[in-house]
N, C-alpha and C positions, 0 to 999 in steps of 0.2 A: 562554538558549537559544542554540545555535550553529547557524547555517544553512550548509549545504554545497550549492552549486549544482552539480549533477551533469549538467545539460543546460540549454540555454537555453529559456526559456518565454516570453520577452518578445514574440517575434514568432510569429504563427500558423503559419508554415511550419517551425518548429522542433518537434522531438519531444523528449520526455524527462520527467524528474522532478526535483524539488528535495526535499531532505531537511533538515528542521529538527530538530535534536537537542533532545529534552525532558529525557531522563535518560540518563546514561552506563550502559553495561552492564559486564559483567565482563571484556570483551576477547576472549572465546572466540567465534569466528565459525564458522558452518556451512560445510561443503564442498558443492559441486554434487552434487545427488542425495540429500542427507540429508533426513530427515523433520523439518521445523521446525514447532513448535506456537506459535501466536501468539494474542494477544487483538487484536482489530481493530474499529475503528468507522469506517464510511465515510460521507462527506458529499458532497453534490452532487445530491441528488434533485431532479428537475424543474429542473435548472440553478441551483438555489439552493445556494451554497457552504456555507450554515449548516444545511441540512436533511439530517438523517441518513437513510440508506436501509437501514443494516444495522449490527448490532453483536453481537459474541460475548458482550457483557456484558448483553444484554437478557434478560429472563426466558425460560427455556426454551432458551436458546442455550448453546453450549459453545465452548471454544477451538477454533480451526481448525488442522488439520494438513495439510501438503502437502510434496511433494518439491521442494526449492528448485532453481531453475536449469534445470528441465526443461520449462518451458512449461505447467505444470498450472494456473497462475494468470496474471493479467494481467502484462504486461511490467514495469510499474512495481513490482509486488511482487517478481517474480523478481530484478530488478536491484538493488533496495534491500535486501531482507531478507538476501540472501547476504552483505551487508556490514555486518550488524547483529550485535551480540553478545547473549548471554543477559542479560536484565534491562533491555536498552536499550529506551527508548521514543522514537519519532520520529514526526514529522508528515511524510507523503509526499504531495506535490502532483504529480499526473500529468496530462500533456497527453492529449488524446483518444487518440492512437495508443499511448500507454502504459497506457491504461485500456480501455474497451470499444469505442473507435473508432466507425466509421460505423454499426455495428449497434446500439450502445447495449445496454441490458439492461432491456427493458420491464417485466419482472416486478418489478423493484426501483425503477422510476420513473427509470431512468437514460436520458436522452434521447440520440439519436445525437450523436456528436462532443462529448461533455461532458468538461470538466475535472473531475477528482475529487480529493478529499483524504482520506487515511486516517491515523488515528492507530494505530500498530502497536507492540505490545510483544512482544518475543521471550521466550517462556516457557521453551522447551527445544529441543534438537535431538538426533537420534541417527542 
C-alpha cells in the first residue's frame, strides 16, 4: 500500500485527510461536477475506528452516486474522490472538519468532532 499525506492530521488544529492506496485504478479521473459512483464502507461509529457505521456492500444497499467537487458529500470525499481513478481502491482518513464536524451524524452513530475512515472504490463516472 502507498500512503499519500494530503493534509496534516498529527495535530488537532489541522484539518484534512490522508489517502492510503490499496489498489491502483486505470488512471482516468473524474472532472468537477461529474457523477461518480462508488462502493464505500465507513468506520468510526461511536468514536471506535474499527466500528463500521455504513457500507454500500451491506445487504439491501447499492453503490452510491454523487456529483464530485460540488459539496454534495463531506469535504474528505469531495477532495479525495476527484483525484481517484476508475477501479482505484483507497482508504481515506478524515479529520472532523473533513467529515461531519461539530454536528456529527447521530443517525449513524457518528459523534461530534469524530475522525472517520472510509474505504472507497471508484466504480464509474460520467
